[in-house]
N, C-alpha and C positions, 0 to 999 in steps of 0.2 A: 504493498497500500506507500511507505513514504515512499518507495521510488517511485511509484508510479507517483504520487505528488509532486515528488522533482522535477521528473519529467517535464509535466505536464505546466509547474511553472518556468523552467527555460524554456519549452518553448513559446512562452506566451512573453517573455521578453525577448524573445528573439523574434517576434513578427515583425515586417515589416512596416515600417511609418513613415507616414508625412509623405514626401513628393515622392518615395519607390511604392505605400502603399497604393497611392492613387495612377500610377502608372501599368501595376497590376492589375488592378482592378478594372482600369481603363479596358488592356489588353483583354481580361476574360468576359469584360460587355463585345468588345469584338466578335469573338467566339461563340460566342451562345446568340449572339444576334445571325452568324453566319448559319449556324445549325438550325434558327428558330426560321429564318427568313425562309429556306429551301424547303418547309412544309408546304409555306404556300407561293409565292414568288414565282412559280412555275407556271402557276393556272393559265395566268392571263396571257403565258405566251405561246400555249397549248394548239392556238388554232394556225398561227404562224408557224409552230414545228411540225407540225401532221401536213396543212403546204408543203413544205419545204423537203420534208424526209417522208412521207405517206407512212399506210400502216394506222388506217383511222380507227381500223379494229384491237389495236392495241395501242391507242390515245393513253389509257387509263392506267396500262403498268406504268407509264412515265413518276406516276404521281407514285402506284404503289409500291414499288418497287423501291421509292426512297421510304419509307413510311415503318414498308415492313422488316428492313433493314436497320434502321434507327431502333425500332421497339426493339426487334429479339438480341439485338449486342447492348443494350443500354445494362442490363441485370450485369456482366459479360465485366465490361469497361468497368462501373462501380468495384465490384470485388476483386479484379486484378492490381486496380487502382490502391485499393486498404492494402493490397499483399503485397505489391511492390513498387509502392510506390507511385505519389501520380503527377508527380514532374512529368518524367518521361514517358507513362501512359499518355499523357494530356498532350507535350508534344507531339508522339504515333498518331493521337486521334486525327489531330492538325495535317499532320501528314495526307495522312488517305485521305482526308476530307479534299486536301487539295490535290494532290491526284485523280481523285475521283470529279472535283470541277473539270481543272485541265480535259482528260478525255471526254466528258460531255460534251465540252465546247468543240471538241474534234469530231465529236461523231456523223458519222456519212449516212448510216440509215436506222430505223427505230428499233430493230432490236440492240444495237452497238447500244446507241442512248439509252435501252433500258438497265443494261448491264454495267454500263457506268452508274448509274442512278444509284445503283446498289452497291456499288462500293462507295459512292460518296454519302449513301444512309449508314454505311457501318459507322465513319466515321464521325459523320456528324451524332451519332448517338451516342461517342467516348465523350465530343462535346456536351450535349446537354449534361451530363452526369454529374463530369468531372470540377467543370466548373463551379457546381453548387458546395462539391466535398474539399475543393481546393479556396474557399470563400472561408471553409471552416480554420483552414491552417492558415492564413495572414490574417483573420479579424476575431480580435478580443471577442469572448463569448456575450458579453453585451450587446456587444454590434453586432452580432452574426444577423439576429432577426430585420434589420433595417436594412441591410447591405442585401441579399438575401431577396430584399420584398424589392429592392431594386432590379436585381434579375428578373422577378417574378414578372415587370414592367415590361422588360427589354420582349418575354413573349408577348406583351401585348403590342409596342412598336411595331414587332416582327405581322404580327397577324392584319395591321390596320395595312402598316409599310408595304407586304411582300406583295400584294397582286396590282397596287400602284407603280413600285419598282420595273415590277416582272415588265407587265404595261411599255413605262420609260425608255426600259431597254430595247423594248422591241423596234418601237415608234422613230429611235434616234440614232441605234445603233443594228444592232442584230439579238437575236432569238440570245444567239453562241454569246452573246455580254452576261444572262443572266446570271449565266457559269464562272465567264472569265474572272466577272466582277468579284469574286471570291479572292482571288490568289493573290492579288495586291495586296487585301486585307486583314488573309490568313496568315502571308508573311511575316507581315507586321507585329502580328500577335505571339506567332514564334520564334519570333527573335527578344521583345521583349519580355517573355518568360524564359529564354532563354537566358537571359540577362538579370533579371532580377530577380525572379524569385527564389528565394534560397531555404524557404522556412520550411522547420523539418515536419516529415506526416507520421501520424501514426501508426504503424503497423500492425494488419488483424490479420492473422494466418485464416482463410479459408477452404474449401473445399467447394471447387468450381460446377457446376451442374452444366459440363461440356453439352453430356447427351441431351436434357431436358431442353434444350436451349437450342442445340439441332432438331428435335424431334417437333419442339414448336414451331420454328420454321414451316419444317416438312410437310403438316399437315396445313397451314396458313397457308401454304403456297399451293396445296393440290386445292384444296378446297374455294381459292380465286383461282385458280385454272381453271375451275371448273364451270365457277359463275363469269367469267372473261369468255371463253370457248363456245358455252354451251347455247345450243340455238343460233346459235352466228357462224363459226367453222365451222364445228359437227352438231350434229342435231343431239336430242340429247338423251336420245335410246341407245344411243351412237358406243361401242368398245373405246373409244379413247375417254370420253367421258364418264361413263360407268365405269369403268376402269381408275378413273381419277375419286369419281365419289369411293369405291372402292379399298384406295390406296389414302386415301382422307380416314375413314375410321379403324383401319388396320393403324396407322400413326398416331393416328388419338389412344388405342386401347397402350398401344406399345410407350405411350407418353405417358399415363397414368400410372405405368406399370413401374418406368420407371424414378415417376416422381415418391413414389413409397417410400423407393428404397434409396432417393438420394439423400447424402448426407446436407443439407443446405438445394431444398428444391426453389428453381425459379419461382414460380406458384404453387404450395404446400394444397395439395388436394383439401384438406382437413379445412380449409376456408368459405370450402363451397358445402359446408355442414352447417355456416352460420348466413341467414337467411337473409339479414344487414348487407353481408358482401355479397353473396349473390346475387338476388337484384341489382344493387350498386352497378356489380358489373355487367349486368344485360342492361339494364336503362345506360351506362354509359355506350355500350356497344351500337346501340339503339343512336345515342346523342352522335358520337363518331358518327357514325353513317350517316346522319342530316348532313352534317356540319362540313366534313371532305367533299361530300358529292357535291353535293352544292359549291363549295369553291373553285370543285372543277369546271363543275358545265355551266356555271351562271357565266364566266366570261367568252363564252362558246355562243351561248343562248347570245348577248350583249352585240358581239363582234360578228357575227355571221346573216343575225335576223334583223339586228336593228342601223349593221352599217357602221359601229363607233368604233373607236381607234384602239388597240393595246391600251395605251395608255389611261381614255376616257372610261375604258371596260373596268381599272382600276378603283378613278375613282366615283365609278356608280358602286359598288362594293362597301364603300367606306360606310353608309348608313348599314351594313351587316355588320361590320365590324364595330363598329361606333358603338351599335345597340346592346351587341355581345360583350363589350368592356365594362360599359354601365352597369347589366345587370348581376354582373360578377362581381363586380367589386362593392355593389350597392349589396347586394346578398348580403353578402360576407358579413359588413359592417352593422346590417340588422341582426344577423345570425346572430355576432358578439353582442349585444347590445341585449336581444329578449331571449338567446338560449334554444328557441326556436328552429328549426328547419324543413321538415316534413310538408311545408305550403308548399316551398318552392321548386322541388319534380314534380308536385299533382299540378301545380299553377304552369308550372315550365314547359312538360310534353304535349298537354290541348294548346299550347300556345304555338311549338315548333310546327304538330301535325295541322291546326289552321293555317299558320303561313306556307308550309307547304304543296296544300290543297289552292290556298290563291296562290300560287307559286306557277301552279300547272293551270292556270286559265290566262296567264301570259299569254301575250303571241306579237304579231309584229307590228298590229298600230295600239299595243301598250304606250301612254305614254312615261317620261321621266317620273313622276312624280309618283303615279298609281304605283311603278318598281319599286323605287325607293322608299315608300313606306312597306312594302310589300319584301322588303332586302332586311328593314329595320327591325321589322317584328321578329321574324328568323332569328337574326342574330339577338334580341334580348329576351324568346323564350330560349336560346342554347343557352346562353350567359344563367339563366336565372337554375339552371340545371345541372350544367358542369363544377363549379365547383361545390356546391351542399352532398355530390356523389362522394366525394375525398371527408367532408367534413361527419357525413354521417358513418364511413364508414371506421374513421379514426375516436369515434365515438363510443366504438361498439368491441372494436377485436382485444381479447386480451394485447398485452404489452409484447409479449414474442414474436405474435402474429401485425406489427403495428406496422412494421416497414414496409413486409411484403402485400399487407393488404395496400394500403396504399397506393405503392408500385403496381399490383394489380388493376386498380381500378381504374388508371389511366391507363395502361396496356392492354384492355378490353375496349377503350376509346378508340388507341391508337389502330384496332385491329380492326375494329371497326368500320375505321375511316376507309383504312385499306379495302374491307369488303364493300365497301359505297360506294366505292368509287370504281371497283371493278361490275360491280353490280349494275350502278346508272351506265354504265357503258356498255356494257352487254342489250342492257335494255333500246339506250341511244340508237346503238347500231342498228339494231331489229328491227324499230320502228323505222328508220332512215330507209334502210334499204328495202323493205316495203313500202313506204313510200315513196320510192325513187320506182318500183316497179310496178306499180296503179298506174302512175302518171305516161309510163311509155306507154301500158296497153290503154289508157282513156283516148292512147295520141296525141297527147299535149306538149310532145317534144318535138323537135327540129327530128328531120330522117337524117339517121349518121351519127344523131347524137350520144355521146359517152356520159350515160348518167353517171357510171364509178371515178367519173375524172373529177367530176364536180364535188361529191362524196368528201373525198380526200383531199380535195385542194378548193376550199371555199372563194378563194381569191377569183377562180374563174365565173362566178357569180357574176361580176360587174361587166363581164363580158357578152352577155346574153341580154336578149332582146326583153325588153319588159316588160311584156307578158309571162312569156317562160321563166325571167326570175322569177316576177310574183308566185308561181308556181311553188320553186324550190325555196323560197323562204319562208312560204308554210308548212312545205315539206318538212324542214327544219325547225322551222317554232313546236308543228303538233309532237317530232319526235321528241322534244325537250318536255314539252309541257306530260307527256307521259312515263318520263325521268320523276319527275316530281311528282305525279299521281299516285304512281309507286310504289314510295318513298312517305305515305300519308299512311300505310298498315303499319313500318314502322316504328314512326314515330308515337300511333295509338297507339300499338304496347308497350312501349316504352312507359306513358300513363297508367295503361293498364296496371302495368306493376310497383306504378309508382302508386296507388291508393294501397299492396300489401307492407310496404317501405312504413318499417313500426318507430316513431321517437324516443329516445328515451331521455334523462337529465340529463344537459349539454354537461363537458366536462371539459374546463379550464383550459386545455392544452388543446384544448378540439376550436377552440373561440378563436386561435390566434391563427385563424389558414394564411396558408401560400398560397398567391392570389398565382404563382406563375402556372398552378395547376389547375387554374382555373378557369385560361385562354390557354389550353393548349399544349403547355410544358409537360414533360416526361418527369416520374421520379422514379430515382433508386436508392436512396436511400433506406436506414437499416433504421432498426426499430430505433436503439439509442438514437442515432443523429433524426430522427424527426421531432422525440422529448425532445433533446438540445435547440433543435431550431424553436418549436414551440415556446420552452421555456427563456429563451434569449427573446423572444419577441414580449414576453408577458414581464421579463426585467427590463425590458425599455419603457415601459409605460407606468414603473415604478416611480411614486415621486420624490423630489429634490433628496440626491441622497444622506443630505445633513438627516433630514426625516428617518431615514430607512437607519441610520446606524444609530440615530439618536433610542428608537425602539429596539431597535436591535440590543443598547446596553444596557437600558430598563430589564429586557428579559434575561440577558445574560448574566448580569449582575454584576457589569464595569462599569464603573460613574469615573467616564472622563467625557469633553469634549469631543465631536464629531470628528473634528480635525482631528485629537488625539489618536482615538479608533483607526485610521484610515492609517493615519503613520506607522502604530503600532502592528496593524492587518501587510502592510509592504514590505516591514520590517522582518517581518516574523517570516515571511513567504520567501524574499530575498538572501537574509542571514543581511550579516555586516554590509551597511552598504551608507557611503559621504553622505553628508546634508547636505550639499548643493545638489549631488544629483536626486534627492526627495522629494526636493523643492524644484527641480527643473519637473521631474515625474507631475506632482501635484499643479503645476501651473503657478508657483506665485513665486517672492522671490523671497531670497534666505531669509530676509529678519520679519518678514509675512510669516514664513513657519513656521520659525523660531519657538514663539512662546508655547505651539502644540507641542512640542518635542520636547519645549524645554515640563511642559506637564507631567509627558510620559520619566523625564529621567527625574525628578523628585517623587514622584511619587512611587520608585525600584522598578518599572516597567526594561527600559532600555538604558543602560552604560553607552557613555564616547570612552571609544578609545583609540588609539591609533589606525584602526582596522574602520574604522568607521560608526556607524550606531546598531549597537548590538543587541537584541532581546532574552532580556533576563528569564529567569525559572518563572517569577511574578509575571510576566509578560507575557511568555508562550502558553499559560497558564491560562491567561485574558484572553488570547486571539485565539486560542482553538475550543475557546466557550462560545465567542463571536464567531468561527467556520462555522461549531456544530449550531448554535441556534440560526442560520440562516439560514443551512442545509431544512433541517424543519421547516422552516416557511417555507423557499420553496416545494419542499415534500407536498404545503398544500394542494399546490396544483395539481398534482398524481394522484386525485381520489380516484380509485377505482383500478390505479397499475398498478397499488400493492407496490413498492419499491422497498418496503422491508422482505417483499420474500424473491427481492430479483435482486440481486450484487449486485449486478450491472449497472442498474440504476441508483443505485447507492454510491458506488464509486461515481456517476456522473453529478450526485447532489454535491457532495464532498470537492468534487473539481470544481463545479459552476461555483460556489460559496468560497473558493480560495479564492479562484479567478478575478470574482466580483467586488469582496467587501475593498480586495486594493488597486483596483485598474486606475488609469490614469484618470480616466473622466468621472466617477467617483469622488476622486484626491481634487482636484479642479471646484468640485460641487460642493465638498466638507472643507474645506480649509477659507473656505469664501468669508469673507467678512458679514458681522449680523449685523 
């Protein structure tokens, strides 16, 4: 225990500060921005990509390949970083992401682009999970909640700016710059991390579930291929489709068997015996299905049917993303104040269903205002649900399952997005092909005209006579209408499931939500990291450090001013420390801080020696009482987690008590003049 405390204290002292910390955080924010943007930036470029590379039937895989690769790799990156050190793994993930980006920009056909997007997604999964972990290495515990909240805000910015930036690159440069832009930004982040990041990483040994991860990827790909090819490339009763279905079932059975035997399963199967997790995962799947499907096919509708530029199609999507952010952040704030959360998915899922139905009625004559209101309604409904599902799960599962359950909910949202894009793509391709066949059969096409060419390259519509062009626009509009109409039952199923979601009294830690998860961010934190994040956010809401120390002093029986208690805790943590160093850490000059130290010396808590200020046995006893009282106070936030039954939680509380009672931020407040 003493060694652990010493290690934690040394790490806290070695954390970067000032400009170094700002530079590191800037590089980390750039990195996570890249990974988050690539979930959405491609959407407005897809029509142009299909026109250049062909392969309309495979359009959905440009999005799906990235989502599947990043989702499946996220837990692996997290555990590998814990085991081998996060800095090198983070640098490797940047390199893989940049290689994938460069290859995507060079893709000569759709198959190459899909393959390279998977490589890019593999690196993106590492960026998303390791950034959050590195924040814990470089930021003091009291400040982690605030900084991790900033990174959650990056996901919000990416969700709004992604479609807009993708469209701008297509209009002003080339769709290939959607990928090339990652390279200079990523290189800057790589150089900065290599030069500045030196914070130690607390290593943890893991038994990594490679087989479980591989099987998840296998059955996911099999099911997505089944929904993509079924009824388009192959008939539903054909051998390839039936074979994919059988393969998916076999891989799911093998995965279930492997997870039961795994020491640290990617997704523990016993979680599915908890109804709140099962319901939340299913609702999250439906939400991801609707969200990513809409983000992929709305730009196609806007660019092809309404003829807007790629940039303007991104502008048209802003109401949707604004509604999502407003509802996600707003619902989190309301839940923190009221403790009630069940109402949000019960209200949000029918709003999503209604919005999808209204989108199934838009056509080539719909006004911009009408479409914007529908987009905003869809985003608002999604935002009401996404954040709450994570809170509901965190509020219910036991401590040992907290990390796995949280990442499980976000995992099913990403998997739902993969299926949503694939299913939407299949419906769109089928309906569009059927509409083109009908046009040809009715004789409404010029003799010898190749309808397939226009299906694969919408820009050819501009060369058609106005009457023929009108028929084609209606054919595209009708195909996309069917996409959203078929999505309505999925959202309706989410509503039915939400009705069965049980509400329990809200735990304190569940009232400190991670807004990044509420706007599409992935999570791969362990149970300890989830609790540490929540406690950090709750500590940030503490009143002034003077009040906290004064209360702790009364409870611990330590009769000292707050400034003296802070100095005592700091000296007890660090060992002998010079007076000028102590004053600098408190943010005051030596003369201003001297009375607080004199009180310690006069009371026999501290002695002045040639080595500096040194704690006495009496001072050690008093500081330990303060640390223990602080730990007990933090434990009150963990009602229902039973810290007394979990040694890991007990160690975490002791560590947080020691690192926050004598930190620089509380020192500036504690030694301020009355």
